[in-house]
LONUBA-756184 format. One record per residue (C-alpha): residue in one letter; chain; x, z, y. Coordinates in nm, 4 decimals. Layout:
<marnus>
<marnu "a" "A" <X Z Y>> ...
</marnus>
This chain:
<marnus>
<marnu "m" "A" <-0.5709 0.8971 -0.6394>> <marnu "p" "A" <-0.7452 0.8865 -1.0076>> <marnu "e" "A" <-1.1515 0.9852 -0.9538>> <marnu "q" "A" <-1.1808 1.3966 -1.0370>> <marnu "a" "A" <-1.5425 1.5275 -1.1251>> <marnu "l" "A" <-1.6309 1.6968 -0.8482>> <marnu "n" "A" <-1.6140 2.0845 -0.8003>> <marnu "p" "A" <-1.9487 2.2076 -0.5907>> <marnu "r" "A" <-1.7530 2.5061 -0.4500>> <marnu "r" "A" <-1.4582 2.2999 -0.3135>> <marnu "m" "A" <-1.6759 2.0388 -0.2053>> <marnu "i" "A" <-1.8300 2.2881 0.0377>> <marnu "r" "A" <-1.5160 2.4131 0.1407>> <marnu "g" "A" <-1.3604 2.0941 0.2068>> <marnu "l" "A" <-1.7130 1.9391 0.4050>> <marnu "a" "A" <-1.7031 2.3017 0.5974>> <marnu "a" "A" <-1.2904 2.2454 0.6947>> <marnu "l" "A" <-1.3896 1.9195 0.8240>> <marnu "l" "A" <-1.6629 2.0044 1.0594>> <marnu "l" "A" <-1.4439 2.2926 1.1675>> <marnu "i" "A" <-1.2075 1.9923 1.2422>> <marnu "y" "A" <-1.4857 1.7855 1.4234>> <marnu "c" "A" <-1.5918 2.0780 1.6487>> <marnu "l" "A" <-1.2354 2.2284 1.7462>> <marnu "f" "A" <-1.1941 1.8574 1.8233>> <marnu "v" "A" <-1.4582 1.7700 1.9915>> <marnu "y" "A" <-1.5639 2.1553 2.1777>> <marnu "a" "A" <-1.2159 2.3141 2.2418>> <marnu "l" "A" <-0.9652 2.0691 2.3391>> <marnu "p" "A" <-0.9620 1.9362 2.6769>> <marnu "r" "A" <-1.1452 1.5807 2.6771>> <marnu "p" "A" <-0.8837 1.3457 2.9368>> <marnu "a" "A" <-1.0947 1.2344 3.1745>> <marnu "s" "A" <-1.0516 0.8695 3.1209>> <marnu "l" "A" <-1.2596 0.9034 2.7574>> <marnu "s" "A" <-1.6563 0.9585 2.7931>> <marnu "v" "A" <-1.7980 1.2252 2.5651>> <marnu "e" "A" <-1.8877 0.8913 2.3417>> <marnu "a" "A" <-1.5694 0.8412 2.2799>> <marnu "w" "A" <-1.4502 1.1757 2.2099>> <marnu "r" "A" <-1.7310 1.2599 1.9456>> <marnu "l" "A" <-1.5904 0.9370 1.8219>> <marnu "a" "A" <-1.2568 1.0398 1.7898>> <marnu "g" "A" <-1.3626 1.3739 1.6852>> <marnu "l" "A" <-1.5241 1.1548 1.3972>> <marnu "f" "A" <-1.2419 0.9951 1.3238>> <marnu "l" "A" <-1.0098 1.2674 1.2850>> <marnu "a" "A" <-1.2369 1.4452 1.0368>> <marnu "t" "A" <-1.2603 1.1542 0.8777>> <marnu "v" "A" <-0.8939 1.0989 0.8217>> <marnu "a" "A" <-0.8297 1.4782 0.7279>> <marnu "g" "A" <-1.1285 1.4187 0.4563>> <marnu "l" "A" <-0.9198 1.1475 0.3025>> <marnu "v" "A" <-0.6412 1.3682 0.2869>> <marnu "i" "A" <-0.8386 1.6251 0.0982>> <marnu "q" "A" <-1.0794 1.4862 -0.0518>> <marnu "p" "A" <-1.3449 1.7443 -0.1075>> <marnu "v" "A" <-1.5667 1.4103 -0.1964>> <marnu "p" "A" <-1.4457 1.0364 -0.2946>> <marnu "g" "A" <-1.2985 0.8670 0.0044>> <marnu "g" "A" <-1.5627 0.5998 -0.0204>> <marnu "a" "A" <-1.8587 0.8366 0.0076>> <marnu "l" "A" <-1.6456 1.0343 0.2968>> <marnu "v" "A" <-1.6281 0.7207 0.5053>> <marnu "l" "A" <-2.0290 0.6063 0.4252>> <marnu "f" "A" <-2.0975 0.9549 0.5482>> <marnu "a" "A" <-1.8733 0.8869 0.8727>> <marnu "i" "A" <-2.0465 0.5563 0.9184>> <marnu "t" "A" <-2.3921 0.7234 0.9004>> <marnu "l" "A" <-2.3422 0.9847 1.1880>> <marnu "t" "A" <-2.1527 0.6795 1.4205>> <marnu "p" "A" <-2.5270 0.6028 1.5343>> <marnu "i" "A" <-2.6308 0.9679 1.5703>> <marnu "l" "A" <-2.2838 1.0481 1.7783>> <marnu "t" "A" <-2.3129 0.7894 1.9738>> <marnu "r" "A" <-2.4914 0.5251 2.1168>> <marnu "m" "A" <-2.3822 0.2751 1.8643>> <marnu "k" "A" <-2.6218 0.0834 1.6854>> <marnu "l" "A" <-2.6609 0.1342 1.2286>> <marnu "s" "A" <-2.6241 -0.2588 1.2488>> <marnu "e" "A" <-2.2785 -0.2353 1.4275>> <marnu "a" "A" <-2.1662 0.0634 1.2426>> <marnu "l" "A" <-2.1879 -0.1402 0.9287>> <marnu "g" "A" <-2.0242 -0.4148 1.1088>> <marnu "g" "A" <-1.6958 -0.3817 0.9289>> <marnu "y" "A" <-1.8597 -0.5056 0.5576>> <marnu "a" "A" <-1.8727 -0.8514 0.7464>> <marnu "d" "A" <-1.4662 -0.8630 0.8211>> <marnu "s" "A" <-1.3122 -1.1005 0.6170>> <marnu "t" "A" <-1.0048 -0.8745 0.5654>> <marnu "v" "A" <-1.2270 -0.6623 0.3981>> <marnu "w" "A" <-1.3359 -0.9900 0.1892>> <marnu "l" "A" <-0.9616 -1.0817 0.1224>> <marnu "v" "A" <-0.9213 -0.7339 -0.0624>> <marnu "m" "A" <-1.2165 -0.7738 -0.2581>> <marnu "a" "A" <-1.1063 -1.1543 -0.3666>> <marnu "a" "A" <-0.7578 -1.0096 -0.4764>> <marnu "f" "A" <-0.9114 -0.7556 -0.6624>> <marnu "f" "A" <-1.0988 -0.9456 -0.8769>> <marnu "i" "A" <-0.8265 -1.2129 -0.9256>> <marnu "s" "A" <-0.5635 -0.9514 -1.0240>> <marnu "r" "A" <-0.8400 -0.8255 -1.2733>> <marnu "a" "A" <-0.8125 -1.1640 -1.4537>> <marnu "l" "A" <-0.4332 -1.1526 -1.4478>> <marnu "i" "A" <-0.4616 -0.8168 -1.6463>> <marnu "s" "A" <-0.7033 -0.9023 -1.8307>> <marnu "t" "A" <-0.6326 -1.1906 -1.9649>> <marnu "g" "A" <-0.2636 -1.0506 -1.9921>> <marnu "l" "A" <-0.0784 -1.2804 -1.8193>> <marnu "a" "A" <0.0258 -1.0138 -1.5963>> <marnu "r" "A" <0.2002 -0.8386 -1.8567>> <marnu "r" "A" <0.3649 -1.1338 -1.9941>> <marnu "i" "A" <0.5218 -1.1662 -1.6489>> <marnu "a" "A" <0.6730 -0.8480 -1.7078>> <marnu "l" "A" <0.7814 -0.8811 -2.0739>> <marnu "f" "A" <0.9287 -1.2369 -1.9641>> <marnu "f" "A" <1.1584 -1.0697 -1.7198>> <marnu "v" "A" <1.2713 -0.7618 -1.9296>> <marnu "r" "A" <1.3813 -1.0190 -2.2263>> <marnu "m" "A" <1.5286 -1.2120 -1.9600>> <marnu "f" "A" <1.7465 -0.9424 -1.7462>> <marnu "g" "A" <1.6847 -0.6240 -1.9798>> <marnu "t" "A" <1.9943 -0.5802 -2.2181>> <marnu "s" "A" <2.1475 -0.2817 -1.9906>> <marnu "t" "A" <1.9608 0.0259 -1.8793>> <marnu "i" "A" <1.9423 -0.1077 -1.4983>> <marnu "g" "A" <1.8586 -0.4697 -1.6251>> <marnu "v" "A" <1.5515 -0.3121 -1.7481>> <marnu "c" "A" <1.4714 -0.1510 -1.3815>> <marnu "y" "A" <1.5557 -0.4584 -1.1856>> <marnu "s" "A" <1.3599 -0.6339 -1.4265>> <marnu "l" "A" <1.0286 -0.4456 -1.3991>> <marnu "g" "A" <1.0621 -0.4341 -1.0147>> <marnu "l" "A" <1.0984 -0.8035 -1.0281>> <marnu "s" "A" <0.7694 -0.7994 -1.2185>> <marnu "d" "A" <0.6127 -0.6082 -0.9814>> <marnu "m" "A" <0.7257 -0.7969 -0.6782>> <marnu "v" "A" <0.5520 -1.1287 -0.8722>> <marnu "l" "A" <0.2752 -0.9539 -0.8940>> <marnu "a" "A" <0.2215 -0.8022 -0.5610>> <marnu "g" "A" <0.1665 -1.1788 -0.4705>> <marnu "i" "A" <-0.1664 -1.1347 -0.5473>> <marnu "i" "A" <-0.2199 -0.8075 -0.7038>> <marnu "p" "A" <-0.3587 -0.5865 -0.3742>> <marnu "s" "A" <-0.4096 -0.2186 -0.6380>> <marnu "n" "A" <-0.0157 -0.1107 -0.6468>> <marnu "g" "A" <-0.2410 0.1268 -0.9077>> <marnu "a" "A" <-0.3529 -0.1404 -1.0883>> <marnu "r" "A" <-0.0561 -0.3735 -1.1112>> <marnu "s" "A" <0.2359 -0.0350 -1.1347>> <marnu "g" "A" <0.0194 0.1833 -1.3307>> <marnu "g" "A" <-0.1535 -0.0271 -1.5548>> <marnu "v" "A" <0.1266 -0.2860 -1.6344>> <marnu "i" "A" <0.4985 -0.1804 -1.5403>> <marnu "l" "A" <0.4385 0.1909 -1.6396>> <marnu "p" "A" <0.3642 0.1055 -1.9890>> <marnu "i" "A" <0.6336 -0.0930 -2.0796>> <marnu "a" "A" <0.8461 0.1648 -1.8637>> <marnu "r" "A" <0.7425 0.4085 -2.1235>> <marnu "s" "A" <0.7223 0.2032 -2.4173>> <marnu "i" "A" <1.0866 0.1104 -2.3542>> <marnu "a" "A" <1.2001 0.4725 -2.3140>> <marnu "e" "A" <1.0385 0.5403 -2.6561>> <marnu "l" "A" <1.2768 0.2846 -2.7892>> <marnu "y" "A" <1.5538 0.4707 -2.7325>> <marnu "d" "A" <1.3564 0.8043 -2.8347>> <marnu "s" "A" <1.3834 0.8879 -2.5141>> <marnu "h" "A" <1.0755 1.1998 -2.4267>> <marnu "p" "A" <0.9782 1.4722 -2.1631>> <marnu "g" "A" <1.1755 1.7488 -2.2632>> <marnu "p" "A" <1.5337 1.7456 -2.3443>> <marnu "s" "A" <1.5716 1.3759 -2.4482>> <marnu "a" "A" <1.4325 1.2393 -2.1248>> <marnu "r" "A" <1.7633 1.2248 -1.9028>> <marnu "r" "A" <1.8379 0.9653 -2.2178>> <marnu "v" "A" <1.6501 0.6794 -2.0595>> <marnu "g" "A" <1.3110 0.7969 -1.9584>> <marnu "a" "A" <1.4078 0.9962 -1.6380>> <marnu "y" "A" <1.6057 0.7235 -1.4582>> <marnu "l" "A" <1.3536 0.4139 -1.5689>> <marnu "i" "A" <1.0210 0.6212 -1.4461>> <marnu "a" "A" <1.2305 0.7205 -1.0977>> <marnu "a" "A" <1.3848 0.4171 -1.0668>> <marnu "v" "A" <1.1366 0.1573 -1.1556>> <marnu "y" "A" <0.8400 0.4270 -0.8809>> <marnu "q" "A" <1.1078 0.3489 -0.5908>> <marnu "s" "A" <1.1347 -0.0065 -0.6630>> <marnu "i" "A" <0.7855 -0.0761 -0.6423>> <marnu "c" "A" <0.7180 0.1232 -0.3054>> <marnu "v" "A" <0.9487 -0.1541 -0.2262>> <marnu "t" "A" <0.7413 -0.4456 -0.3299>> <marnu "t" "A" <0.4150 -0.2880 -0.1661>> <marnu "a" "A" <0.6408 -0.3739 0.2257>> <marnu "m" "A" <0.6916 -0.7061 0.0781>> <marnu "f" "A" <0.3551 -0.8638 0.0466>> <marnu "l" "A" <0.0397 -0.8731 0.2384>> <marnu "t" "A" <-0.1101 -0.8319 -0.0564>> <marnu "g" "A" <0.1098 -0.5596 -0.1589>> <marnu "q" "A" <-0.0986 -0.2999 -0.1654>> <marnu "a" "A" <-0.4887 -0.2741 -0.0377>> <marnu "s" "A" <-0.4007 -0.1162 0.2842>> <marnu "n" "A" <-0.1739 -0.3648 0.4437>> <marnu "p" "A" <-0.4781 -0.6002 0.5274>> <marnu "l" "A" <-0.5657 -0.3173 0.7261>> <marnu "a" "A" <-0.2952 -0.3104 0.8856>> <marnu "a" "A" <-0.2876 -0.6869 0.9780>> <marnu "q" "A" <-0.6259 -0.6656 1.1074>> <marnu "m" "A" <-0.5448 -0.3666 1.2906>> <marnu "a" "A" <-0.2362 -0.5685 1.4486>> <marnu "g" "A" <-0.5072 -0.8320 1.5409>> <marnu "e" "A" <-0.6738 -0.6264 1.8020>> <marnu "f" "A" <-0.3829 -0.6141 1.9772>> <marnu "g" "A" <-0.3454 -0.9568 1.9696>> <marnu "y" "A" <-0.1266 -1.0203 1.7109>> <marnu "r" "A" <-0.1988 -1.2678 1.4205>> <marnu "v" "A" <0.0098 -1.1853 1.0471>> <marnu "t" "A" <-0.0145 -1.4201 0.8049>> <marnu "w" "A" <0.0527 -1.3430 0.4097>> <marnu "a" "A" <0.3307 -1.5764 0.4685>> <marnu "g" "A" <0.4567 -1.4219 0.8015>> <marnu "w" "A" <0.4391 -1.0942 0.6105>> <marnu "l" "A" <0.6482 -1.2645 0.3248>> <marnu "a" "A" <0.9195 -1.4436 0.5824>> <marnu "a" "A" <0.9981 -1.0887 0.7443>> <marnu "g" "A" <0.9612 -0.8677 0.3937>> <marnu "i" "A" <1.1508 -1.0817 0.1916>> <marnu "v" "A" <1.5524 -1.0555 0.3296>> <marnu "p" "A" <1.5057 -0.6665 0.3646>> <marnu "g" "A" <1.2789 -0.6193 0.0620>> <marnu "l" "A" <1.5175 -0.8219 -0.1762>> <marnu "l" "A" <1.8153 -0.5817 -0.0832>> <marnu "s" "A" <1.6182 -0.2762 -0.0974>> <marnu "l" "A" <1.5464 -0.4178 -0.4663>> <marnu "a" "A" <1.8401 -0.4494 -0.5576>> <marnu "i" "A" <2.0279 -0.1054 -0.4319>> <marnu "v" "A" <1.7565 0.1157 -0.4969>> <marnu "p" "A" <1.8363 0.0872 -0.8932>> <marnu "w" "A" <2.1617 0.1206 -0.8306>> <marnu "v" "A" <2.1472 0.4251 -0.6035>> <marnu "v" "A" <1.9346 0.6108 -0.8457>> <marnu "l" "A" <2.2052 0.5081 -1.0772>> <marnu "r" "A" <2.4405 0.6924 -0.8928>> <marnu "i" "A" <2.2491 1.0070 -0.8446>> <marnu "y" "A" <2.0699 1.0510 -1.1411>> <marnu "p" "A" <2.2577 0.7996 -1.3875>> <marnu "p" "A" <2.0950 0.8019 -1.7272>> <marnu "e" "A" <2.2521 0.8748 -2.0936>> <marnu "v" "A" <2.1930 0.5148 -2.2385>> <marnu "r" "A" <2.3687 0.2223 -2.0143>> <marnu "r" "A" <2.3307 -0.0395 -2.2794>> <marnu "t" "A" <1.9838 -0.1147 -2.3593>> <marnu "p" "A" <1.9726 -0.4588 -2.5786>> <marnu "e" "A" <1.6752 -0.3440 -2.8059>> <marnu "a" "A" <1.4703 -0.3577 -2.4634>> <marnu "a" "A" <1.5211 -0.7275 -2.4523>> <marnu "t" "A" <1.4600 -0.7692 -2.8418>> <marnu "f" "A" <1.1127 -0.5518 -2.7889>> <marnu "a" "A" <1.0277 -0.7794 -2.4880>> <marnu "h" "A" <1.1139 -1.0953 -2.7243>> <marnu "a" "A" <0.9097 -0.9384 -2.9880>> <marnu "e" "A" <0.6086 -0.8309 -2.7830>> <marnu "l" "A" <0.5975 -1.2112 -2.5934>> <marnu "v" "A" <0.6219 -1.3442 -2.9811>> <marnu "r" "A" <0.2855 -1.1236 -3.1008>> <marnu "m" "A" <0.0986 -1.2214 -2.7553>> <marnu "g" "A" <0.1410 -1.6038 -2.8976>> <marnu "p" "A" <0.1348 -1.8829 -2.6977>> <marnu "m" "A" <-0.0532 -1.8909 -2.3213>> <marnu "s" "A" <-0.4244 -1.8920 -2.4027>> <marnu "g" "A" <-0.6111 -2.1687 -2.1880>> <marnu "h" "A" <-0.7377 -1.9182 -2.0006>> <marnu "e" "A" <-0.3906 -1.8069 -1.9122>> <marnu "k" "A" <-0.3055 -2.1585 -1.7970>> <marnu "i" "A" <-0.6181 -2.1991 -1.6018>> <marnu "l" "A" <-0.5101 -1.8474 -1.4524>> <marnu "l" "A" <-0.1562 -1.9739 -1.3442>> <marnu "g" "A" <-0.2503 -2.2507 -1.2450>> <marnu "i" "A" <-0.5730 -2.1008 -0.9722>> <marnu "f" "A" <-0.2767 -1.8496 -0.8787>> <marnu "a" "A" <-0.0517 -2.0941 -0.7309>> <marnu "a" "A" <-0.2953 -2.2500 -0.5796>> <marnu "v" "A" <-0.4414 -1.9986 -0.3877>> <marnu "c" "A" <-0.0841 -1.8193 -0.3273>> <marnu "g" "A" <0.0230 -2.2167 -0.2274>> <marnu "a" "A" <-0.3064 -2.2128 0.0219>> <marnu "w" "A" <-0.1506 -1.8157 0.1800>> <marnu "v" "A" <0.2016 -1.9536 0.2816>> <marnu "s" "A" <0.0850 -2.2783 0.3799>> <marnu "s" "A" <-0.2428 -2.1529 0.5625>> <marnu "s" "A" <-0.0470 -2.1090 0.9389>> <marnu "w" "A" <0.0368 -2.5611 0.9480>> <marnu "t" "A" <-0.3252 -2.6073 0.7401>> <marnu "g" "A" <-0.5893 -2.3824 0.9077>> <marnu "i" "A" <-0.7044 -2.2719 0.5614>> <marnu "d" "A" <-0.8631 -1.9040 0.5916>> <marnu "i" "A" <-0.6475 -1.7133 0.3337>> <marnu "t" "A" <-0.9690 -1.5187 0.2679>> <marnu "a" "A" <-1.1620 -1.8642 0.1792>> <marnu "a" "A" <-0.8644 -1.9765 -0.0348>> <marnu "a" "A" <-0.9044 -1.6287 -0.2744>> <marnu "l" "A" <-1.2582 -1.6656 -0.2602>> <marnu "c" "A" <-1.2249 -2.0052 -0.3942>> <marnu "g" "A" <-0.9917 -1.8870 -0.6451>> <marnu "c" "A" <-1.2353 -1.6392 -0.7340>> <marnu "c" "A" <-1.4860 -1.8860 -0.7697>> <marnu "a" "A" <-1.2702 -2.1325 -0.9750>> <marnu "l" "A" <-1.2343 -1.8274 -1.2178>> <marnu "l" "A" <-1.5978 -1.7814 -1.2881>> <marnu "l" "A" <-1.6853 -2.1347 -1.3107>> <marnu "t" "A" <-1.4400 -2.1914 -1.5914>> <marnu "g" "A" <-1.5007 -1.8238 -1.7944>> <marnu "t" "A" <-1.1803 -1.7004 -1.7082>> <marnu "l" "A" <-1.3176 -1.4160 -1.5101>> <marnu "q" "A" <-1.6954 -1.2809 -1.5843>> <marnu "w" "A" <-1.9198 -1.1902 -1.3284>> <marnu "q" "A" <-1.9205 -0.8252 -1.5151>> <marnu "d" "A" <-1.5455 -0.7842 -1.4640>> <marnu "i" "A" <-1.6718 -0.8310 -1.0871>> <marnu "a" "A" <-1.9718 -0.6000 -1.0811>> <marnu "g" "A" <-1.7772 -0.3303 -1.3011>> <marnu "e" "A" <-1.4590 -0.3848 -1.0817>> <marnu "r" "A" <-1.5190 0.0054 -0.9916>> <marnu "a" "A" <-1.1699 0.0726 -0.7760>> <marnu "a" "A" <-1.2766 -0.2804 -0.5766>> <marnu "w" "A" <-1.6268 -0.1377 -0.5038>> <marnu "d" "A" <-1.4816 0.1839 -0.3858>> <marnu "i" "A" <-1.2529 -0.0107 -0.1652>> <marnu "f" "A" <-1.5308 -0.1821 -0.0150>> <marnu "i" "A" <-1.6970 0.0919 0.1112>> <marnu "w" "A" <-1.4289 0.3294 0.2737>> <marnu "y" "A" <-1.2094 0.0152 0.4124>> <marnu "g" "A" <-1.4828 -0.1817 0.5730>> <marnu "g" "A" <-1.6112 0.1822 0.7098>> <marnu "m" "A" <-1.2872 0.2630 0.8800>> <marnu "i" "A" <-1.2243 -0.0828 0.9876>> <marnu "r" "A" <-1.5163 -0.0757 1.1885>> <marnu "l" "A" <-1.4243 0.2988 1.3180>> <marnu "g" "A" <-1.0929 0.1993 1.3782>> <marnu "r" "A" <-1.1992 -0.0924 1.5932>> <marnu "a" "A" <-1.4525 0.1628 1.8144>> <marnu "l" "A" <-1.1929 0.3799 1.8945>> <marnu "n" "A" <-1.0246 0.1111 2.0504>> <marnu "e" "A" <-1.3233 -0.0220 2.2171>> <marnu "h" "A" <-1.4122 0.3307 2.3709>> <marnu "g" "A" <-1.0022 0.3413 2.5018>> <marnu "v" "A" <-0.9082 0.6636 2.2845>> <marnu "t" "A" <-0.5949 0.5198 2.1146>> <marnu "q" "A" <-0.4757 0.3788 2.4873>> <marnu "a" "A" <-0.5341 0.6915 2.6170>> <marnu "f" "A" <-0.3556 0.8656 2.3358>> <marnu "a" "A" <-0.0607 0.6268 2.4005>> <marnu "r" "A" <-0.0723 0.6903 2.7908>> <marnu "g" "A" <-0.0365 1.0573 2.6502>> <marnu "v" "A" <0.2441 1.0475 2.4430>> <marnu "g" "A" <0.4103 0.7535 2.6728>> <marnu "e" "A" <0.4340 1.0240 2.9926>> <marnu "r" "A" <0.5979 1.2536 2.7706>> <marnu "f" "A" <0.8800 1.0141 2.6350>> <marnu "s" "A" <0.8833 0.8020 3.0055>> <marnu "n" "A" <1.2662 0.8471 2.9836>> <marnu "l" "A" <1.3306 0.6126 2.7173>> <marnu "d" "A" <1.3750 0.2691 2.6849>> <marnu "w" "A" <1.1212 0.0848 2.4046>> <marnu "l" "A" <1.4485 0.0613 2.1911>> <marnu "l" "A" <1.4977 0.4263 2.1584>> <marnu "l" "A" <1.1445 0.5253 2.1762>> <marnu "m" "A" <1.0759 0.2866 1.8369>> <marnu "v" "A" <1.3886 0.4629 1.6731>> <marnu "v" "A" <1.2475 0.8150 1.7163>> <marnu "a" "A" <0.8957 0.6726 1.6638>> <marnu "l" "A" <0.9475 0.5568 1.3495>> <marnu "l" "A" <1.1580 0.8343 1.1962>> <marnu "i" "A" <0.8611 1.0734 1.2936>> <marnu "f" "A" <0.6305 0.8376 1.1423>> <marnu "y" "A" <0.8722 0.7906 0.8156>> <marnu "y" "A" <0.8989 1.1176 0.7348>> <marnu "a" "A" <0.5493 1.2279 0.8348>> <marnu "h" "A" <0.4350 1.0665 0.5270>> <marnu "y" "A" <0.5366 1.4635 0.3908>> <marnu "l" "A" <0.2072 1.5055 0.5072>> <marnu "f" "A" <-0.0182 1.2374 0.3260>> <marnu "a" "A" <-0.1073 1.2195 -0.0153>> <marnu "s" "A" <-0.2016 0.8562 0.0632>> <marnu "i" "A" <-0.0654 0.5212 0.2511>> <marnu "t" "A" <-0.3933 0.4186 0.4303>> <marnu "a" "A" <-0.4318 0.7827 0.5450>> <marnu "h" "A" <-0.1157 0.7891 0.6992>> <marnu "l" "A" <-0.1606 0.4599 0.8460>> <marnu "l" "A" <-0.5282 0.5375 1.0094>> <marnu "a" "A" <-0.3659 0.8506 1.1517>> <marnu "m" "A" <-0.1113 0.6809 1.3319>> <marnu "y" "A" <-0.0098 0.3057 1.3275>> <marnu "g" "A" <-0.3181 0.2207 1.5778>> <marnu "p" "A" <-0.1257 0.4651 1.8273>> <marnu "f" "A" <0.2060 0.3549 1.8054>> <marnu "l" "A" <0.1364 0.0640 1.8356>> <marnu "v" "A" <-0.0149 0.1220 2.1401>> <marnu "l" "A" <0.2361 0.3418 2.2648>> <marnu "l" "A" <0.5127 0.0962 2.1802>> <marnu "a" "A" <0.3240 -0.2019 2.3470>> <marnu "a" "A" <0.2437 -0.0150 2.6117>> <marnu "k" "A" <0.6647 0.0677 2.7291>> <marnu "g" "A" <0.7442 -0.3377 2.6095>> <marnu "a" "A" <0.8130 -0.3347 2.3015>> <marnu "p" "A" <0.7640 -0.6751 2.1372>> <marnu "i" "A" <0.4560 -0.6502 1.9511>> <marnu "g" "A" <0.5915 -0.8466 1.6375>> <marnu "l" "A" <0.8529 -0.6003 1.5926>> <marnu "v" "A" <0.6295 -0.2914 1.5891>> <marnu "v" "A" <0.3585 -0.4490 1.3948>> <marnu "i" "A" <0.5873 -0.5469 1.0706>> <marnu "a" "A" <0.8181 -0.2501 1.1208>> <marnu "f" "A" <0.5862 0.0119 1.0992>> <marnu "a" "A" <0.3509 -0.1645 0.8240>> <marnu "c" "A" <0.6431 -0.1525 0.6377>> <marnu "c" "A" <0.7894 0.1922 0.6533>> <marnu "v" "A" <0.4390 0.3204 0.5701>> <marnu "n" "A" <0.4687 0.1328 0.2058>> <marnu "l" "A" <0.8519 0.2703 0.1958>> <marnu "s" "A" <0.7802 0.6090 0.2880>> <marnu "a" "A" <0.5225 0.6482 -0.0079>> <marnu "g" "A" <0.8695 0.6796 -0.2051>> <marnu "l" "A" <0.9034 1.0460 -0.0689>> <marnu "t" "A" <0.6861 1.2544 -0.2809>> <marnu "h" "A" <0.5085 1.2739 -0.6068>> <marnu "y" "A" <0.2269 1.2298 -0.4354>> <marnu "g" "A" <0.2791 0.9402 -0.2004>> <marnu "t" "A" <0.0676 0.6549 -0.2824>> <marnu "t" "A" <-0.1907 0.6241 -0.6103>> <marnu "p" "A" <0.0743 0.4916 -0.8756>> <marnu "a" "A" <0.3059 0.8433 -0.7687>> <marnu "p" "A" <0.1153 1.0572 -0.9776>> <marnu "m" "A" <0.0803 0.8156 -1.2400>> <marnu "f" "A" <0.4467 0.7903 -1.2882>> <marnu "f" "A" <0.5176 1.1957 -1.1930>> <marnu "a" "A" <0.2479 1.2828 -1.4903>> <marnu "h" "A" <0.4533 1.1362 -1.7467>> <marnu "g" "A" <0.6942 1.4431 -1.7375>> <marnu "y" "A" <1.0131 1.2601 -1.7277>> <marnu "v" "A" <1.1612 1.3841 -1.3365>> <marnu "s" "A" <1.0980 1.7102 -1.2434>> <marnu "m" "A" <0.9369 1.7750 -0.8691>> <marnu "r" "A" <1.2339 1.9072 -0.7309>> <marnu "d" "A" <1.4380 1.6019 -0.8677>> <marnu "w" "A" <1.1887 1.3660 -0.7188>> <marnu "w" "A" <1.1565 1.4632 -0.4019>> <marnu "r" "A" <1.5520 1.4817 -0.3524>> <marnu "i" "A" <1.5841 1.0840 -0.5307>> <marnu "g" "A" <1.2839 1.0569 -0.2702>> <marnu "f" "A" <1.4974 1.1754 0.0094>> <marnu "v" "A" <1.8129 0.9873 -0.0484>> <marnu "v" "A" <1.6196 0.6341 -0.1217>> <marnu "s" "A" <1.4552 0.7120 0.1913>> <marnu "l" "A" <1.8049 0.7611 0.3438>> <marnu "c" "A" <1.8868 0.3356 0.1750>> <marnu "h" "A" <1.5706 0.2275 0.3242>> <marnu "l" "A" <1.6400 0.3433 0.7104>> <marnu "a" "A" <1.9748 0.2115 0.6883>> <marnu "v" "A" <1.8956 -0.1809 0.5331>> <marnu "w" "A" <1.5541 -0.1911 0.7116>> <marnu "g" "A" <1.7235 -0.0677 1.0288>> <marnu "t" "A" <1.9942 -0.2626 0.9780>> <marnu "v" "A" <1.9686 -0.5842 0.8165>> <marnu "g" "A" <1.5873 -0.5647 0.8743>> <marnu "f" "A" <1.6435 -0.5613 1.2346>> <marnu "a" "A" <1.8718 -0.8630 1.2121>> <marnu "w" "A" <1.6420 -1.0586 1.0442>> <marnu "w" "A" <1.3289 -0.9949 1.2466>> <marnu "k" "A" <1.5414 -1.1278 1.5685>> <marnu "l" "A" <1.6513 -1.4557 1.3566>> <marnu "i" "A" <1.3103 -1.5314 1.3034>> <marnu "g" "A" <1.1550 -1.4547 1.6266>> <marnu "l" "A" <1.0196 -1.1591 1.5906>> <marnu "w" "A" <1.1736 -0.9825 1.8915>> 
</marnus>
């Protein structure tokens, strides 16, 4: 979410609410006999932290830093152990990808890629949507910030094309702009589900899966997401076109605009060419990591070093990447807290408790019920990360205990948490960016999100499951 100035009154009320959540959980709820007092305190701290990421009394990084600082006070964990998450390679993978994405945006290569697709396919309104969706898909292969790539690259181009047709918020919104804003946003929710680097918390899902003995690679995630993802990318703009049609269907000026912008940008600069080569090399290392043995984090860091050595990326760019360092603080902290919950048996205790209530269901039926609950629970979350932290681990434990194939559970729930961000105008970081332009009313946004959610469930629940069967996930 965009950073906002702290409101002291809101901060005090919010922190008081988190303290109340912690106290009610730890002291009012009965503690399972299988859990120690220390484990129960840790669970209460984790719950309060996730609640804080939702209500945001202070920035998320500060909140997680508070939790990490309190951990040695409330438990026997040493501070050096509590800080261990910041040495996790998953955290540094996200950081390295953020730094490479900074170069993609600052050199103009990301914008050039998007304009190339618009020039190729942008002669109709739906074609513009497809071209921007494909652009975001290409960038999602290495840019883990959906806010940076979708809000910083894709959204300005969509808005510029809307204005070519004199489509502005208000009476002229439905001419072109409203459709583009709604359909492109729904498309970028698909691209976040297709790649390990689709958005910042996907590597967190992979790291949590690793705690259950299932290794997720960049290539493995892509192999699982590519078929249902491409089908969703093909269907979603058409569905939005049917339920929320634009007045203008043909947009030859959009392709002309993209061509003119590419001409204005001129030929690729030396830094763009270097970056394109490094981009391809890093993606190639990620794709081949399962048989070359190259660590994907090491490959990404090597890419960053190459960018620094060639001057394509400056050290000031890395030092000033505020979003990356903010993620470093909360991401590393939450990884450590989540690992501690597993070490203390909290998630296993949750799974046993829920499993007893659904003991009459086999794993497949339980998984269907759990996926529906998990998907539509996103109405309660303003962050994919908060949703993932709150529900992903416990559902993994629950379904694994019922005998579900762990690979299927890992991928299905990781993809669903991304797709569900399309439900609301606050579902993930780019959502308020798109919604704030004022082209689409909240009522229409939620209506479109719900209809598209049914399409996603139909596609990923049929073609997705069949594809995952074919590639051996279950």
